[in-house]
N, C-alpha and C positions, 0 to 999 in steps of 0.2 A: 256219316255225315247227315247231318237236319235240314230240313226247309227252315227258309227267311222266318216265316210264320210261325213255326216251331220253337227257332231259337226265340223269334219276340216273347210269346206265349210264356215259354222256361222261364225267363229273365223275372218277367210281370210277376207270374205264381211264386217265384222266392224274395220277394220285396217288400219286408217290414219297414210301412212309413215312419219315421222316426217322430218319440214322443215331442210333445208340446214343451216350450217354454216361457219363462216370462220374458221382456224384454223394456226396455225403456222407448218409449213412441221415434225417439230420432235413431233405433236400430231398427226398426222394424220395415221399412222400407224392401218391397219387392219380396216380402215373403207371407204368408196365409194364416190368415186369422184364425186361429182354435177354438175361439169362443166367440160368444155372439155377444154382441156388447150394447149396454140401455143405457139413455142421456140418464145423467144424475140430476139434473136442473133444465129450466126451459132456455131454450137458445133463440135469439138474445133474452136478456132474462128481466127486461121492459120493454115497454115500447120506444119505438127509437127511432130519428129522424132517416132516412135515408137518400139526402141533400143538403146542401146548404139552402135556408131559408127563413121564413117565420112561422112560430109554432101558432097557433091560435083554435079558439072552438069553431069551428063549422056554424053552429045554430047561431050565432052571434049577430046579430041584423046589423051591427054597424060593419064597412067596409071601410071605414079610415078609422085606424087601430094605434095606439098608442105602445110603442115597444118600451116593455116593462122591465129586461133585463135579456141575459146571454144564457146560452145553455152549449157549452162546449163538451167535444167526447173526453171522459174518464171526468166528467166533472164528479163532484163529492159532495154538491149542494142541490136539496130541490128547490124547484121555484114553484110561486103560484100565481094564476092568472086569473083575473076576473074579470068581467064583461067589460068589452070595449080596449083590450089589452093584446097584444102578442110579446112573443121571445123571440129574438135574434136564438138563431139554433145552427147547427151545425153536422154536418153526417158524422152518424154513428152516436150522437147524444140522446140521453136521456129526453124526454115529450114532458114538460111545466104540468104541473098538478093542472085541469080544468080546460087544458090541449088537446086535440082527436084529429091534426090537420097540420101539413105542411105546404106552405105555398113557395113554390121556388124565387130564389132574391131576382131573378128577372123577371118576374111578374107582378113584381109592386113598383111602385114608385115612393122613395124614401125621402121626407124631408119635414126637418125642425122635429126629430125624434119620434115621428108616427111615417105609417105607412097607410099606403090608399093601394089595395086589392086589384089587379088588371086583369085578370084570370076567369077566363069566364066558362071555360070546361071543369074548373077545380071540383071537385067531390070530397063528401065527407070521406077521411079516411084516406086520403092524399099523401103521399109520398111519406108514410109512415108502415114501419116494419112492426106489426105483433109482437107481443110476446110470445114467443113459444113458435115465433113463423118458420125457424130454420127445424129445431125439431122440440116436442114437448116430453119434459119432465116425465120418466118410466118407459117411453117409445124406445122400439127397436132400429137402435141407431146402426147397425151391419154387423148382418150373417158369417156365421161360422163358415169359415171356405173362403173366402172373398182374398184376393190378390190385394195387397196391401201398394197400391202404386202412389203416387206424390200426390194426387188430388182426396183418394183417402186417407192418408197421413195428415193432410192439411185440415180435414172434415173433423176427425178425432180429435188435433190439438184446438181447435174451432168451438168443439163442446165439453173441451176440458179432460180430458184421456190421457195421462200421463204413462201408463204400463199397459202393457195387453200381453195375452199369450196369444203365441203363433208357433209355426210351426217352422223349424229352422233350417237352414241347407246343409247338405252333409258338407262331411270335411272330406278333402280330395288329398289323396296322395299319389303323385306321377314317376313312376320309373322307371329310366329312357334305360335300356340295356345296350351293351354293343362297346366293345373293346375300342374300337373305327372309330368313333365318333370324336368331333371335335367341336369345341366352341367355336360359334362366328366372332369373329374379329383376330385371331389365332391363328397361323400359317400352318396351313396343311401339310401334315407328312406323308409320307409313301403309306399308302393303303389308306389314308382315312377319310372321310367324307363329315361336313359340316351337319352338325346334331340339330333338327329342326322340330321334332315332335313333341318336345314338351313346350315349345313357343306357340305351335297353333293349337295344341289343347290347353294351353293355358290361354290362350287368345279368345277360343270358343266358350272355355268355361268363364271368360273374364264378362262375355256378353250375355251371360245367364246369372249376371251377380256373385261368383264363385274367386274372392278375391285374396284368401287367403289360402293359399295352395302350397302343401309341401312338395317339393320336386328333387329329387334324389339321380346320380346316372352311376350305374353300377357297372362295371367290367365283366366280361362272359367269365363268370367265375361259380359254381354251383355253392359254393361256401360263403362267400361276399353278398351273391344274391339273398340265400335264406334267410341272412342275419336281417340284410334291409325290407325284405318283404314281411317278417316278424314283426318288424319295430313299428312300420308302415300301419300293419293290422291294428295296432294298440293305439293308437294316434286316430285311425281315419275310420270312416262310413265306406268310404269306395275307395279302392285300388286301383292305379291303371296302368297295366307294361306296356312296354313298346318294345319289340321285337324279343327275338329268342323265345320263339311259340310254336316254330316250325320242330323240325325232326333231326335238325342238322348235328353234328357233335358237338355245339357249342349252342345250342337251345335249350338252356338249363330251366325255362319257367316253367316247364309241365313239374317236374323234379322240386324246383324249389316252393312249389306249394304245395306239394304233397309232404315234402317235410314241414310243413307250414299249419300241416292238419286243416288244409283246403279241401271241401267235399266238390268236386268235379262235378257241373252239373252238363255242360256239353263240353266237344272239342272240338272245331271243324265243322263248317256251314257252307248248305249248295249258293256259292255267290262268288260275284267276281265282280272288285275286288275284296281281300280279306276273310278269304276261306279258312286259314288255321284260325280262326277266332276262339277263347276259350273264355269260359263264365263257372265260376266257382264262387262257394262262399263259405262263410266260416262265420257261424251262428246268423247274426244279422249284417256282418259285414258281405259287401259285395265286391269279389275280384275279377277286371276284364284283364284278358291276353292279349292285346292287339297286334296285328301284322306289324312288321319295322316300318314295312314301306310307308310314305308319307301320305297317298292317295288314300292307302288301304285303313290306315291312322282313321282318316277322318271319315272317311265311309261307314266306317264301324260306329265311331264315335256318334253321327246323327242316326243313325240305326236304332243303335243297342244302348249305349251309356248316356243318350240325351234325355232319352224317355226313363231310364230307369235312374234318372236322380229327379227329373222331375216327379217321379211316384213317391220316393222317399221323403220331398217335401209337400206333399199332398197339391201338388201342382198341378196342371194341364200340361200335354208336351208343346214346346214353342216353336214346332216343327209343321210346317200347314201342308194338308198332300192336295195337292188338283188333279184335273183334268186337261190335257194338251193334246194338240197336233204335231205329228213329226215334218217338222220342215223337209227333213232327207228319210231316206231307205235305210235301215242297218239290220246289218244279220251276226247272229251268234249262234254255237254251237248251245244245244239241248243240253241239260243238265245243270246247268247253274245261272241263278237270277244274273243278272248284270245292272250295275249301278253306272251310271255315266255321266260326267261331268256334264252341264250342258248349260242352253243361255234360256232362259223364257222371256217371252215381248209376244202382247197382244193375242194372248191365245195357241202362238206355236210354241216350240221347243226344239231345239236345234245341238244336236250328239257336236260337243268342243273334238277340237284333237286332240293329240297327246292324252290319248285314256291309260298309257300303261303305268299299274300301278306305284314306280317308283317316281312320275313325273307331278308335279303340283304347280306346274307353268299355269295349266288348264283348269283345276284347282281355284287358282287364285282371283280369275276372271269371272269363274262361275257362280251363277244363282240359283241353280241347281240339283239335284239329283236325277237322272230321266229312271225310271225304276219298271226294266223289262223281267216277263214273267221267265221263271225256270225253265219249263217245258215248251216254250217257243222258240222257232230259230229264225225266221223270217217278220220283220217289221218294215212296214209299206209308208212311203208320203203320204200325207195325211191320216194316217190310222191313229186311235187315239189312244194314249197313255198313261201312266201314273207317274205326278212327277212330286216329289219334296221338294219343296223352296225351303231354299236354305235360311237362317237366322240371318239378320245382319247387322 
């Protein structure tokens, strides 16, 4: 068996990040930009009013001005002002020729087609957005490696970018093994249990933006599992198998992986839960054999699978590690790292009840995993430990 840190290092060293693809802007949210973006024009492209009011030339000595026209956003016809004139103007509209300042509509008196300025603090260029105030033509708009948030998408749309190169999310298959598994909503037969692993994994992946998942259920049959895995490897960048990874008579994941020419990187990690974890590769494809117990599945997902798929997509791991003080003592045997389902609040972390790997009730209310190092046995009240905060 290898240590947790050794397992993480081995996985990371066997990952080849995905090649970039060209997508339309509306399909880029949540992805990572693969190439620097430069502005193709000035934004705004013209001097623009930042509010509703009246545009005029600040140096005009007159403070009672004739309203000579109107400029609305989207207008297709220019307007020129001469001395003694102003134009009604609306937010986003281009300034008329000869104007350089906008006075708020609340700061004037309008009577008989004329306005009287009543803003003593008004200054040259007030309430005007200069040409290129957002960005100038040729300027760097966004750097390669930027995660495309909603605001980033809006900014790129606002400077006229329709398509861009991004690093895609990996295609993922989830293969759930076990003849005993029954779907929720159906009646349990003798010896059956409800299948939950595909649901928890799918939910965790959807939080990270993975919505197109290939989910297959397989019986404990070597031939069938080999065929299913072989097909999954042709369409997926990452394959997650749950169950069937131990050494029982009906555990066929290792054999099926061998049949599919998967290269084993490691099998078994010094950890609890999730000791039988398997990781292999086939070319650039990643294969994770996750133990079947529900808590083991999620613990291995957050520790190993999620960082791997983030690395594939040129993204930072969304799991956050912090230091916190234990609210109560905990003892464990040496030799295994432990991941305890926990509750963190205000600098304190508490191990929850129901830590067994087959139980999800505590995981359902946990907001973190408490990471207890392999070699240590006793952890005291108030002792500082490493805490993995779970994505919500």
